[in-house]
Each structure stands twice: as structure tokens, then as C-alpha cells.
mmCIF entry with sequence, helices, sheets and N, C-alpha, C, O atoms, coordinates in Angstrom:
data_MODEL
# 
_entry.id   MODEL 
# 
_entity.id                         1 
_entity.type                       polymer 
_entity.pdbx_number_of_molecules   1 
# 
_entity_poly.entity_id                      1 
_entity_poly.type                           'polypeptide(L)' 
_entity_poly.nstd_linkage                   no 
_entity_poly.nstd_monomer                   no 
_entity_poly.pdbx_seq_one_letter_code       MDYGADAYRRFLLGDDYGLEQVIGLYKDSLIFFLMQYVKSAVIAEELT 
_entity_poly.pdbx_seq_one_letter_code_can   MDYGADAYRRFLLGDDYGLEQVIGLYKDSLIFFLMQYVKSAVIAEELT 
_entity_poly.pdbx_strand_id                 A 
# 
loop_
_entity_poly_seq.entity_id 
_entity_poly_seq.num 
_entity_poly_seq.mon_id 
_entity_poly_seq.hetero 
1 1  MET n 
1 2  ASP n 
1 3  TYR n 
1 4  GLY n 
1 5  ALA n 
1 6  ASP n 
1 7  ALA n 
1 8  TYR n 
1 9  ARG n 
1 10 ARG n 
1 11 PHE n 
1 12 LEU n 
1 13 LEU n 
1 14 GLY n 
1 15 ASP n 
1 16 ASP n 
1 17 TYR n 
1 18 GLY n 
1 19 LEU n 
1 20 GLU n 
1 21 GLN n 
1 22 VAL n 
1 23 ILE n 
1 24 GLY n 
1 25 LEU n 
1 26 TYR n 
1 27 LYS n 
1 28 ASP n 
1 29 SER n 
1 30 LEU n 
1 31 ILE n 
1 32 PHE n 
1 33 PHE n 
1 34 LEU n 
1 35 MET n 
1 36 GLN n 
1 37 TYR n 
1 38 VAL n 
1 39 LYS n 
1 40 SER n 
1 41 ALA n 
1 42 VAL n 
1 43 ILE n 
1 44 ALA n 
1 45 GLU n 
1 46 GLU n 
1 47 LEU n 
1 48 THR n 
# 
_struct_asym.id          A 
_struct_asym.entity_id   1 
# 
loop_
_struct_conf.conf_type_id 
_struct_conf.id 
_struct_conf.pdbx_PDB_helix_id 
_struct_conf.beg_label_comp_id 
_struct_conf.beg_label_asym_id 
_struct_conf.beg_label_seq_id 
_struct_conf.pdbx_beg_PDB_ins_code 
_struct_conf.end_label_comp_id 
_struct_conf.end_label_asym_id 
_struct_conf.end_label_seq_id 
_struct_conf.pdbx_end_PDB_ins_code 
_struct_conf.beg_auth_comp_id 
_struct_conf.beg_auth_asym_id 
_struct_conf.beg_auth_seq_id 
_struct_conf.end_auth_comp_id 
_struct_conf.end_auth_asym_id 
_struct_conf.end_auth_seq_id 
_struct_conf.pdbx_PDB_helix_class 
_struct_conf.details 
_struct_conf.pdbx_PDB_helix_length 
HELX_P HELX_P1 AA1 ALA A 5  ? LEU A 12 ? ALA A 5  LEU A 12 1 ? 8  
HELX_P HELX_P2 AA2 ASP A 16 ? VAL A 38 ? ASP A 16 VAL A 38 1 ? 23 
HELX_P HELX_P3 AA3 ALA A 41 ? LEU A 47 ? ALA A 41 LEU A 47 1 ? 7  
# 
_struct_conf_type.id          HELX_P 
_struct_conf_type.criteria    ? 
_struct_conf_type.reference   ? 
# 
loop_
_atom_site.group_PDB 
_atom_site.id 
_atom_site.type_symbol 
_atom_site.label_atom_id 
_atom_site.label_alt_id 
_atom_site.label_comp_id 
_atom_site.label_asym_id 
_atom_site.label_entity_id 
_atom_site.label_seq_id 
_atom_site.pdbx_PDB_ins_code 
_atom_site.Cartn_x 
_atom_site.Cartn_y 
_atom_site.Cartn_z 
_atom_site.occupancy 
_atom_site.B_iso_or_equiv 
_atom_site.pdbx_formal_charge 
_atom_site.auth_seq_id 
_atom_site.auth_comp_id 
_atom_site.auth_asym_id 
_atom_site.auth_atom_id 
_atom_site.pdbx_PDB_model_num 
ATOM 1   N N  . MET A 1 1  ? 62.401 134.678 198.640 1.00 0.00 ? 1  MET A N  1 
ATOM 2   C CA . MET A 1 1  ? 62.245 135.946 197.962 1.00 0.00 ? 1  MET A CA 1 
ATOM 3   C C  . MET A 1 1  ? 63.562 136.357 197.317 1.00 0.00 ? 1  MET A C  1 
ATOM 4   O O  . MET A 1 1  ? 64.642 136.036 197.814 1.00 0.00 ? 1  MET A O  1 
ATOM 5   N N  . ASP A 1 2  ? 63.455 137.046 196.241 1.00 0.00 ? 2  ASP A N  1 
ATOM 6   C CA . ASP A 1 2  ? 64.610 137.392 195.418 1.00 0.00 ? 2  ASP A CA 1 
ATOM 7   C C  . ASP A 1 2  ? 65.218 138.737 195.810 1.00 0.00 ? 2  ASP A C  1 
ATOM 8   O O  . ASP A 1 2  ? 66.440 138.886 195.793 1.00 0.00 ? 2  ASP A O  1 
ATOM 9   N N  . TYR A 1 3  ? 64.384 139.718 196.164 1.00 0.00 ? 3  TYR A N  1 
ATOM 10  C CA . TYR A 1 3  ? 64.816 141.056 196.549 1.00 0.00 ? 3  TYR A CA 1 
ATOM 11  C C  . TYR A 1 3  ? 65.747 141.716 195.541 1.00 0.00 ? 3  TYR A C  1 
ATOM 12  O O  . TYR A 1 3  ? 66.661 142.443 195.929 1.00 0.00 ? 3  TYR A O  1 
ATOM 13  N N  . GLY A 1 4  ? 65.534 141.479 194.293 1.00 0.00 ? 4  GLY A N  1 
ATOM 14  C CA . GLY A 1 4  ? 66.283 142.164 193.264 1.00 0.00 ? 4  GLY A CA 1 
ATOM 15  C C  . GLY A 1 4  ? 67.554 141.481 192.811 1.00 0.00 ? 4  GLY A C  1 
ATOM 16  O O  . GLY A 1 4  ? 68.221 141.972 191.900 1.00 0.00 ? 4  GLY A O  1 
ATOM 17  N N  . ALA A 1 5  ? 67.910 140.366 193.419 1.00 0.00 ? 5  ALA A N  1 
ATOM 18  C CA . ALA A 1 5  ? 69.153 139.687 193.049 1.00 0.00 ? 5  ALA A CA 1 
ATOM 19  C C  . ALA A 1 5  ? 69.119 139.230 191.594 1.00 0.00 ? 5  ALA A C  1 
ATOM 20  O O  . ALA A 1 5  ? 70.113 139.355 190.878 1.00 0.00 ? 5  ALA A O  1 
ATOM 21  N N  . ASP A 1 6  ? 67.984 138.706 191.158 1.00 0.00 ? 6  ASP A N  1 
ATOM 22  C CA . ASP A 1 6  ? 67.872 138.260 189.769 1.00 0.00 ? 6  ASP A CA 1 
ATOM 23  C C  . ASP A 1 6  ? 67.986 139.437 188.806 1.00 0.00 ? 6  ASP A C  1 
ATOM 24  O O  . ASP A 1 6  ? 68.660 139.342 187.781 1.00 0.00 ? 6  ASP A O  1 
ATOM 25  N N  . ALA A 1 7  ? 67.331 140.541 189.135 1.00 0.00 ? 7  ALA A N  1 
ATOM 26  C CA . ALA A 1 7  ? 67.404 141.733 188.290 1.00 0.00 ? 7  ALA A CA 1 
ATOM 27  C C  . ALA A 1 7  ? 68.832 142.263 188.243 1.00 0.00 ? 7  ALA A C  1 
ATOM 28  O O  . ALA A 1 7  ? 69.299 142.697 187.190 1.00 0.00 ? 7  ALA A O  1 
ATOM 29  N N  . TYR A 1 8  ? 69.521 142.229 189.367 1.00 0.00 ? 8  TYR A N  1 
ATOM 30  C CA . TYR A 1 8  ? 70.905 142.705 189.398 1.00 0.00 ? 8  TYR A CA 1 
ATOM 31  C C  . TYR A 1 8  ? 71.808 141.805 188.560 1.00 0.00 ? 8  TYR A C  1 
ATOM 32  O O  . TYR A 1 8  ? 72.676 142.300 187.841 1.00 0.00 ? 8  TYR A O  1 
ATOM 33  N N  . ARG A 1 9  ? 71.616 140.496 188.643 1.00 0.00 ? 9  ARG A N  1 
ATOM 34  C CA . ARG A 1 9  ? 72.408 139.576 187.819 1.00 0.00 ? 9  ARG A CA 1 
ATOM 35  C C  . ARG A 1 9  ? 72.169 139.837 186.336 1.00 0.00 ? 9  ARG A C  1 
ATOM 36  O O  . ARG A 1 9  ? 73.107 139.816 185.539 1.00 0.00 ? 9  ARG A O  1 
ATOM 37  N N  . ARG A 1 10 ? 70.906 140.084 185.964 1.00 0.00 ? 10 ARG A N  1 
ATOM 38  C CA . ARG A 1 10 ? 70.603 140.385 184.567 1.00 0.00 ? 10 ARG A CA 1 
ATOM 39  C C  . ARG A 1 10 ? 71.276 141.678 184.130 1.00 0.00 ? 10 ARG A C  1 
ATOM 40  O O  . ARG A 1 10 ? 71.789 141.766 183.015 1.00 0.00 ? 10 ARG A O  1 
ATOM 41  N N  . PHE A 1 11 ? 71.279 142.687 185.008 1.00 0.00 ? 11 PHE A N  1 
ATOM 42  C CA . PHE A 1 11 ? 71.960 143.943 184.702 1.00 0.00 ? 11 PHE A CA 1 
ATOM 43  C C  . PHE A 1 11 ? 73.450 143.707 184.460 1.00 0.00 ? 11 PHE A C  1 
ATOM 44  O O  . PHE A 1 11 ? 74.023 144.254 183.518 1.00 0.00 ? 11 PHE A O  1 
ATOM 45  N N  . LEU A 1 12 ? 74.069 142.900 185.302 1.00 0.00 ? 12 LEU A N  1 
ATOM 46  C CA . LEU A 1 12 ? 75.500 142.615 185.134 1.00 0.00 ? 12 LEU A CA 1 
ATOM 47  C C  . LEU A 1 12 ? 75.797 141.914 183.816 1.00 0.00 ? 12 LEU A C  1 
ATOM 48  O O  . LEU A 1 12 ? 76.903 142.005 183.284 1.00 0.00 ? 12 LEU A O  1 
ATOM 49  N N  . LEU A 1 13 ? 74.787 141.210 183.296 1.00 0.00 ? 13 LEU A N  1 
ATOM 50  C CA . LEU A 1 13 ? 74.944 140.532 182.014 1.00 0.00 ? 13 LEU A CA 1 
ATOM 51  C C  . LEU A 1 13 ? 74.578 141.428 180.830 1.00 0.00 ? 13 LEU A C  1 
ATOM 52  O O  . LEU A 1 13 ? 74.590 140.980 179.683 1.00 0.00 ? 13 LEU A O  1 
ATOM 53  N N  . GLY A 1 14 ? 74.252 142.697 181.110 1.00 0.00 ? 14 GLY A N  1 
ATOM 54  C CA . GLY A 1 14 ? 74.000 143.647 180.038 1.00 0.00 ? 14 GLY A CA 1 
ATOM 55  C C  . GLY A 1 14 ? 72.550 144.015 179.812 1.00 0.00 ? 14 GLY A C  1 
ATOM 56  O O  . GLY A 1 14 ? 72.247 144.730 178.857 1.00 0.00 ? 14 GLY A O  1 
ATOM 57  N N  . ASP A 1 15 ? 71.643 143.551 180.660 1.00 0.00 ? 15 ASP A N  1 
ATOM 58  C CA . ASP A 1 15 ? 70.222 143.847 180.516 1.00 0.00 ? 15 ASP A CA 1 
ATOM 59  C C  . ASP A 1 15 ? 69.895 145.150 181.240 1.00 0.00 ? 15 ASP A C  1 
ATOM 60  O O  . ASP A 1 15 ? 69.830 145.173 182.469 1.00 0.00 ? 15 ASP A O  1 
ATOM 61  N N  . ASP A 1 16 ? 69.690 146.234 180.492 1.00 0.00 ? 16 ASP A N  1 
ATOM 62  C CA . ASP A 1 16 ? 69.405 147.534 181.100 1.00 0.00 ? 16 ASP A CA 1 
ATOM 63  C C  . ASP A 1 16 ? 68.094 147.533 181.874 1.00 0.00 ? 16 ASP A C  1 
ATOM 64  O O  . ASP A 1 16 ? 67.958 148.267 182.852 1.00 0.00 ? 16 ASP A O  1 
ATOM 65  N N  . TYR A 1 17 ? 67.136 146.729 181.457 1.00 0.00 ? 17 TYR A N  1 
ATOM 66  C CA . TYR A 1 17 ? 65.863 146.656 182.185 1.00 0.00 ? 17 TYR A CA 1 
ATOM 67  C C  . TYR A 1 17 ? 66.082 146.100 183.594 1.00 0.00 ? 17 TYR A C  1 
ATOM 68  O O  . TYR A 1 17 ? 65.339 146.444 184.514 1.00 0.00 ? 17 TYR A O  1 
ATOM 69  N N  . GLY A 1 18 ? 67.086 145.252 183.770 1.00 0.00 ? 18 GLY A N  1 
ATOM 70  C CA . GLY A 1 18 ? 67.413 144.744 185.099 1.00 0.00 ? 18 GLY A CA 1 
ATOM 71  C C  . GLY A 1 18 ? 67.778 145.875 186.036 1.00 0.00 ? 18 GLY A C  1 
ATOM 72  O O  . GLY A 1 18 ? 67.373 145.875 187.198 1.00 0.00 ? 18 GLY A O  1 
ATOM 73  N N  . LEU A 1 19 ? 68.548 146.849 185.540 1.00 0.00 ? 19 LEU A N  1 
ATOM 74  C CA . LEU A 1 19 ? 68.908 148.006 186.364 1.00 0.00 ? 19 LEU A CA 1 
ATOM 75  C C  . LEU A 1 19 ? 67.672 148.830 186.710 1.00 0.00 ? 19 LEU A C  1 
ATOM 76  O O  . LEU A 1 19 ? 67.539 149.300 187.840 1.00 0.00 ? 19 LEU A O  1 
ATOM 77  N N  . GLU A 1 20 ? 66.775 149.007 185.757 1.00 0.00 ? 20 GLU A N  1 
ATOM 78  C CA . GLU A 1 20 ? 65.533 149.735 186.029 1.00 0.00 ? 20 GLU A CA 1 
ATOM 79  C C  . GLU A 1 20 ? 64.746 149.060 187.144 1.00 0.00 ? 20 GLU A C  1 
ATOM 80  O O  . GLU A 1 20 ? 64.177 149.733 188.005 1.00 0.00 ? 20 GLU A O  1 
ATOM 81  N N  . GLN A 1 21 ? 64.714 147.747 187.128 1.00 0.00 ? 21 GLN A N  1 
ATOM 82  C CA . GLN A 1 21 ? 64.003 147.015 188.177 1.00 0.00 ? 21 GLN A CA 1 
ATOM 83  C C  . GLN A 1 21 ? 64.669 147.197 189.535 1.00 0.00 ? 21 GLN A C  1 
ATOM 84  O O  . GLN A 1 21 ? 63.983 147.384 190.540 1.00 0.00 ? 21 GLN A O  1 
ATOM 85  N N  . VAL A 1 22 ? 65.994 147.145 189.574 1.00 0.00 ? 22 VAL A N  1 
ATOM 86  C CA . VAL A 1 22 ? 66.708 147.326 190.838 1.00 0.00 ? 22 VAL A CA 1 
ATOM 87  C C  . VAL A 1 22 ? 66.437 148.721 191.385 1.00 0.00 ? 22 VAL A C  1 
ATOM 88  O O  . VAL A 1 22 ? 66.163 148.878 192.575 1.00 0.00 ? 22 VAL A O  1 
ATOM 89  N N  . ILE A 1 23 ? 66.510 149.726 190.536 1.00 0.00 ? 23 ILE A N  1 
ATOM 90  C CA . ILE A 1 23 ? 66.256 151.097 190.968 1.00 0.00 ? 23 ILE A CA 1 
ATOM 91  C C  . ILE A 1 23 ? 64.827 151.222 191.485 1.00 0.00 ? 23 ILE A C  1 
ATOM 92  O O  . ILE A 1 23 ? 64.587 151.852 192.515 1.00 0.00 ? 23 ILE A O  1 
ATOM 93  N N  . GLY A 1 24 ? 63.878 150.621 190.768 1.00 0.00 ? 24 GLY A N  1 
ATOM 94  C CA . GLY A 1 24 ? 62.487 150.671 191.208 1.00 0.00 ? 24 GLY A CA 1 
ATOM 95  C C  . GLY A 1 24 ? 62.276 150.035 192.570 1.00 0.00 ? 24 GLY A C  1 
ATOM 96  O O  . GLY A 1 24 ? 61.462 150.510 193.362 1.00 0.00 ? 24 GLY A O  1 
ATOM 97  N N  . LEU A 1 25 ? 62.997 148.975 192.842 1.00 0.00 ? 25 LEU A N  1 
ATOM 98  C CA . LEU A 1 25 ? 62.860 148.270 194.120 1.00 0.00 ? 25 LEU A CA 1 
ATOM 99  C C  . LEU A 1 25 ? 63.450 149.053 195.284 1.00 0.00 ? 25 LEU A C  1 
ATOM 100 O O  . LEU A 1 25 ? 62.894 149.038 196.382 1.00 0.00 ? 25 LEU A O  1 
ATOM 101 N N  . TYR A 1 26 ? 64.559 149.730 195.064 1.00 0.00 ? 26 TYR A N  1 
ATOM 102 C CA . TYR A 1 26 ? 65.312 150.311 196.174 1.00 0.00 ? 26 TYR A CA 1 
ATOM 103 C C  . TYR A 1 26 ? 65.341 151.833 196.206 1.00 0.00 ? 26 TYR A C  1 
ATOM 104 O O  . TYR A 1 26 ? 65.969 152.419 197.088 1.00 0.00 ? 26 TYR A O  1 
ATOM 105 N N  . LYS A 1 27 ? 64.669 152.487 195.251 1.00 0.00 ? 27 LYS A N  1 
ATOM 106 C CA . LYS A 1 27 ? 64.726 153.946 195.153 1.00 0.00 ? 27 LYS A CA 1 
ATOM 107 C C  . LYS A 1 27 ? 64.273 154.633 196.437 1.00 0.00 ? 27 LYS A C  1 
ATOM 108 O O  . LYS A 1 27 ? 64.986 155.491 196.957 1.00 0.00 ? 27 LYS A O  1 
ATOM 109 N N  . ASP A 1 28 ? 63.121 154.278 196.949 1.00 0.00 ? 28 ASP A N  1 
ATOM 110 C CA . ASP A 1 28 ? 62.587 154.951 198.139 1.00 0.00 ? 28 ASP A CA 1 
ATOM 111 C C  . ASP A 1 28 ? 63.491 154.749 199.351 1.00 0.00 ? 28 ASP A C  1 
ATOM 112 O O  . ASP A 1 28 ? 63.728 155.685 200.114 1.00 0.00 ? 28 ASP A O  1 
ATOM 113 N N  . SER A 1 29 ? 63.991 153.544 199.528 1.00 0.00 ? 29 SER A N  1 
ATOM 114 C CA . SER A 1 29 ? 64.893 153.274 200.655 1.00 0.00 ? 29 SER A CA 1 
ATOM 115 C C  . SER A 1 29 ? 66.173 154.083 200.536 1.00 0.00 ? 29 SER A C  1 
ATOM 116 O O  . SER A 1 29 ? 66.683 154.592 201.534 1.00 0.00 ? 29 SER A O  1 
ATOM 117 N N  . LEU A 1 30 ? 66.690 154.203 199.329 1.00 0.00 ? 30 LEU A N  1 
ATOM 118 C CA . LEU A 1 30 ? 67.909 154.971 199.121 1.00 0.00 ? 30 LEU A CA 1 
ATOM 119 C C  . LEU A 1 30 ? 67.678 156.452 199.405 1.00 0.00 ? 30 LEU A C  1 
ATOM 120 O O  . LEU A 1 30 ? 68.538 157.118 199.981 1.00 0.00 ? 30 LEU A O  1 
ATOM 121 N N  . ILE A 1 31 ? 66.531 156.960 199.007 1.00 0.00 ? 31 ILE A N  1 
ATOM 122 C CA . ILE A 1 31 ? 66.210 158.365 199.286 1.00 0.00 ? 31 ILE A CA 1 
ATOM 123 C C  . ILE A 1 31 ? 66.182 158.612 200.791 1.00 0.00 ? 31 ILE A C  1 
ATOM 124 O O  . ILE A 1 31 ? 66.773 159.577 201.274 1.00 0.00 ? 31 ILE A O  1 
ATOM 125 N N  . PHE A 1 32 ? 65.494 157.739 201.534 1.00 0.00 ? 32 PHE A N  1 
ATOM 126 C CA . PHE A 1 32 ? 65.428 157.910 202.989 1.00 0.00 ? 32 PHE A CA 1 
ATOM 127 C C  . PHE A 1 32 ? 66.811 157.796 203.633 1.00 0.00 ? 32 PHE A C  1 
ATOM 128 O O  . PHE A 1 32 ? 67.118 158.527 204.575 1.00 0.00 ? 32 PHE A O  1 
ATOM 129 N N  . PHE A 1 33 ? 67.635 156.890 203.135 1.00 0.00 ? 33 PHE A N  1 
ATOM 130 C CA . PHE A 1 33 ? 68.992 156.731 203.650 1.00 0.00 ? 33 PHE A CA 1 
ATOM 131 C C  . PHE A 1 33 ? 69.800 158.011 203.422 1.00 0.00 ? 33 PHE A C  1 
ATOM 132 O O  . PHE A 1 33 ? 70.461 158.503 204.337 1.00 0.00 ? 33 PHE A O  1 
ATOM 133 N N  . LEU A 1 34 ? 69.747 158.543 202.209 1.00 0.00 ? 34 LEU A N  1 
ATOM 134 C CA . LEU A 1 34 ? 70.513 159.749 201.884 1.00 0.00 ? 34 LEU A CA 1 
ATOM 135 C C  . LEU A 1 34 ? 70.009 160.968 202.639 1.00 0.00 ? 34 LEU A C  1 
ATOM 136 O O  . LEU A 1 34 ? 70.789 161.867 202.955 1.00 0.00 ? 34 LEU A O  1 
ATOM 137 N N  . MET A 1 35 ? 68.709 161.010 202.933 1.00 0.00 ? 35 MET A N  1 
ATOM 138 C CA . MET A 1 35 ? 68.149 162.153 203.663 1.00 0.00 ? 35 MET A CA 1 
ATOM 139 C C  . MET A 1 35 ? 68.782 162.294 205.044 1.00 0.00 ? 35 MET A C  1 
ATOM 140 O O  . MET A 1 35 ? 68.867 163.403 205.572 1.00 0.00 ? 35 MET A O  1 
ATOM 141 N N  . GLN A 1 36 ? 69.222 161.197 205.629 1.00 0.00 ? 36 GLN A N  1 
ATOM 142 C CA . GLN A 1 36 ? 69.880 161.262 206.932 1.00 0.00 ? 36 GLN A CA 1 
ATOM 143 C C  . GLN A 1 36 ? 71.178 162.056 206.858 1.00 0.00 ? 36 GLN A C  1 
ATOM 144 O O  . GLN A 1 36 ? 71.595 162.669 207.841 1.00 0.00 ? 36 GLN A O  1 
ATOM 145 N N  . TYR A 1 37 ? 71.807 162.044 205.702 1.00 0.00 ? 37 TYR A N  1 
ATOM 146 C CA . TYR A 1 37 ? 73.091 162.721 205.545 1.00 0.00 ? 37 TYR A CA 1 
ATOM 147 C C  . TYR A 1 37 ? 72.957 164.131 204.998 1.00 0.00 ? 37 TYR A C  1 
ATOM 148 O O  . TYR A 1 37 ? 73.647 165.043 205.453 1.00 0.00 ? 37 TYR A O  1 
ATOM 149 N N  . VAL A 1 38 ? 72.071 164.318 204.023 1.00 0.00 ? 38 VAL A N  1 
ATOM 150 C CA . VAL A 1 38 ? 71.996 165.627 203.368 1.00 0.00 ? 38 VAL A CA 1 
ATOM 151 C C  . VAL A 1 38 ? 70.912 166.516 203.948 1.00 0.00 ? 38 VAL A C  1 
ATOM 152 O O  . VAL A 1 38 ? 70.884 167.713 203.662 1.00 0.00 ? 38 VAL A O  1 
ATOM 153 N N  . LYS A 1 39 ? 70.022 165.964 204.753 1.00 0.00 ? 39 LYS A N  1 
ATOM 154 C CA . LYS A 1 39 ? 68.964 166.721 205.456 1.00 0.00 ? 39 LYS A CA 1 
ATOM 155 C C  . LYS A 1 39 ? 68.020 167.454 204.502 1.00 0.00 ? 39 LYS A C  1 
ATOM 156 O O  . LYS A 1 39 ? 67.439 168.479 204.860 1.00 0.00 ? 39 LYS A O  1 
ATOM 157 N N  . SER A 1 40 ? 67.874 166.929 203.300 1.00 0.00 ? 40 SER A N  1 
ATOM 158 C CA . SER A 1 40 ? 66.979 167.549 202.318 1.00 0.00 ? 40 SER A CA 1 
ATOM 159 C C  . SER A 1 40 ? 66.424 166.467 201.387 1.00 0.00 ? 40 SER A C  1 
ATOM 160 O O  . SER A 1 40 ? 67.169 165.724 200.748 1.00 0.00 ? 40 SER A O  1 
ATOM 161 N N  . ALA A 1 41 ? 65.097 166.405 201.334 1.00 0.00 ? 41 ALA A N  1 
ATOM 162 C CA . ALA A 1 41 ? 64.457 165.416 200.463 1.00 0.00 ? 41 ALA A CA 1 
ATOM 163 C C  . ALA A 1 41 ? 64.770 165.702 198.989 1.00 0.00 ? 41 ALA A C  1 
ATOM 164 O O  . ALA A 1 41 ? 64.973 164.779 198.200 1.00 0.00 ? 41 ALA A O  1 
ATOM 165 N N  . VAL A 1 42 ? 64.806 166.965 198.635 1.00 0.00 ? 42 VAL A N  1 
ATOM 166 C CA . VAL A 1 42 ? 65.066 167.338 197.239 1.00 0.00 ? 42 VAL A CA 1 
ATOM 167 C C  . VAL A 1 42 ? 66.467 166.904 196.813 1.00 0.00 ? 42 VAL A C  1 
ATOM 168 O O  . VAL A 1 42 ? 66.643 166.327 195.739 1.00 0.00 ? 42 VAL A O  1 
ATOM 169 N N  . ILE A 1 43 ? 67.450 167.178 197.646 1.00 0.00 ? 43 ILE A N  1 
ATOM 170 C CA . ILE A 1 43 ? 68.821 166.797 197.318 1.00 0.00 ? 43 ILE A CA 1 
ATOM 171 C C  . ILE A 1 43 ? 68.955 165.272 197.295 1.00 0.00 ? 43 ILE A C  1 
ATOM 172 O O  . ILE A 1 43 ? 69.616 164.721 196.414 1.00 0.00 ? 43 ILE A O  1 
ATOM 173 N N  . ALA A 1 44 ? 68.333 164.592 198.256 1.00 0.00 ? 44 ALA A N  1 
ATOM 174 C CA . ALA A 1 44 ? 68.393 163.129 198.285 1.00 0.00 ? 44 ALA A CA 1 
ATOM 175 C C  . ALA A 1 44 ? 67.786 162.533 197.029 1.00 0.00 ? 44 ALA A C  1 
ATOM 176 O O  . ALA A 1 44 ? 68.316 161.561 196.490 1.00 0.00 ? 44 ALA A O  1 
ATOM 177 N N  . GLU A 1 45 ? 66.681 163.098 196.553 1.00 0.00 ? 45 GLU A N  1 
ATOM 178 C CA . GLU A 1 45 ? 66.063 162.603 195.328 1.00 0.00 ? 45 GLU A CA 1 
ATOM 179 C C  . GLU A 1 45 ? 66.974 162.842 194.128 1.00 0.00 ? 45 GLU A C  1 
ATOM 180 O O  . GLU A 1 45 ? 67.087 161.985 193.251 1.00 0.00 ? 45 GLU A O  1 
ATOM 181 N N  . GLU A 1 46 ? 67.620 163.999 194.089 1.00 0.00 ? 46 GLU A N  1 
ATOM 182 C CA . GLU A 1 46 ? 68.536 164.285 192.979 1.00 0.00 ? 46 GLU A CA 1 
ATOM 183 C C  . GLU A 1 46 ? 69.718 163.320 192.989 1.00 0.00 ? 46 GLU A C  1 
ATOM 184 O O  . GLU A 1 46 ? 70.138 162.838 191.937 1.00 0.00 ? 46 GLU A O  1 
ATOM 185 N N  . LEU A 1 47 ? 70.248 163.040 194.162 1.00 0.00 ? 47 LEU A N  1 
ATOM 186 C CA . LEU A 1 47 ? 71.366 162.104 194.258 1.00 0.00 ? 47 LEU A CA 1 
ATOM 187 C C  . LEU A 1 47 ? 70.958 160.699 193.837 1.00 0.00 ? 47 LEU A C  1 
ATOM 188 O O  . LEU A 1 47 ? 71.729 159.975 193.206 1.00 0.00 ? 47 LEU A O  1 
ATOM 189 N N  . THR A 1 48 ? 69.750 160.330 194.191 1.00 0.00 ? 48 THR A N  1 
ATOM 190 C CA . THR A 1 48 ? 69.254 159.008 193.820 1.00 0.00 ? 48 THR A CA 1 
ATOM 191 C C  . THR A 1 48 ? 69.083 158.924 192.328 1.00 0.00 ? 48 THR A C  1 
ATOM 192 O O  . THR A 1 48 ? 68.672 157.885 191.811 1.00 0.00 ? 48 THR A O  1 
# 
């Protein structure tokens, strides 16, 4: 499984769609991670 590594490599080479794919893959996990620190789903979503 790739888990976004290919999309990230494409982003590093200048492909903006690669970044969109990485964000799509990890957005929910990042929100949950940030919620542990900021204690607010709204703020975590804004930070993401």
C-alpha cells in the first residue's frame, strides 16, 4: 500500500493535485489529532 507516498512525491515535484490527495487522505486523522490539544472540533478543523 502506498498511503499517500506517491501523492506526496508528486506534490514535491510541483503537482498541486498531489497535495490535494494527501490532504484528502489524512484530513480526518489530523483533525482528531489536533482535537486532543485544542479541545474543540471547530478549531481543529480550522487549523487543518
